[in-house]
C-alpha positions as CSV (number, residue, x, y, z in Angstrom):
1,M,110.3,101.4,135.1
2,G,110.6,104.1,138.5
3,D,111.8,106.8,135.3
4,Q,109.0,109.1,133.2
5,D,112.3,110.2,131.5
6,L,113.5,107.8,130.8
7,S,109.5,105.7,130.3
8,T,109.2,108.7,127.3
9,E,112.6,108.1,125.7
10,L,111.0,104.8,124.6
11,S,107.8,105.5,124.0
12,G,109.3,108.2,121.5
13,Q,112.2,105.8,120.5
14,G,109.1,103.1,119.2
15,Y,109.0,100.6,121.8
16,Q,106.0,99.2,123.8
17,L,106.5,98.7,127.8
18,V,105.3,95.3,128.8
19,G,105.4,95.7,133.1
20,R,108.1,97.9,135.0
21,H,110.9,95.8,134.3
22,S,110.6,95.1,129.8
23,A,110.0,97.2,126.6
24,V,109.4,94.9,122.8
25,K,109.8,97.4,119.6
26,L,109.4,95.5,116.0
27,C,112.1,95.8,113.7
28,Y,111.3,97.5,110.4
29,W,111.4,94.8,108.5
30,T,108.6,92.9,110.7
31,R,106.9,96.3,110.3
32,E,108.0,95.1,106.5
33,S,106.5,91.9,106.2
34,L,103.1,91.9,107.7
35,A,101.7,95.1,105.7
36,H,103.7,94.5,102.1
37,G,105.2,90.2,102.4
38,R,109.3,91.9,101.5
39,D,111.6,90.6,103.6
40,C,114.8,91.8,105.2
41,Y,118.9,89.9,104.5
42,K,117.9,87.5,106.8
43,G,114.5,85.5,105.1
44,R,116.8,85.5,102.1
45,F,120.3,84.4,103.3
46,Y,119.2,82.5,106.4
47,G,115.5,81.8,105.6
48,I,114.5,83.1,109.1
49,E,110.9,84.4,108.3
50,S,111.0,88.4,109.0
51,H,107.4,88.7,111.4
52,R,109.0,86.8,114.4
53,C,111.9,88.7,113.6
54,L,111.4,91.5,117.0
55,Q,113.7,93.6,119.7
56,M,113.2,93.2,123.8
57,S,114.9,93.6,127.0
58,P,114.3,92.6,129.3
59,A,115.7,93.8,132.1
60,I,115.0,98.1,129.9
61,D,115.4,99.8,133.1
62,S,119.7,97.8,134.2
63,C,122.6,98.7,133.6
64,N,125.6,95.9,133.7
65,L,128.4,97.4,131.6
66,H,128.4,100.4,135.5
67,C,127.8,103.1,132.6
68,R,125.4,105.2,135.3
């Protein structure tokens, strides 16, 4: 990842940077599931275990929406 400002912003939002181009963030319910055994609606309605859920971006510094 080339932009130091973007790295700082993502770290401040709770993302963990992986390599130079990817980022991972555990969602609120993942932390709740691991710490307190509470599941989100996905667990109740669809049987998805919250501790296996995360937000990730495999190419954090590449925009395919032509927004730059």
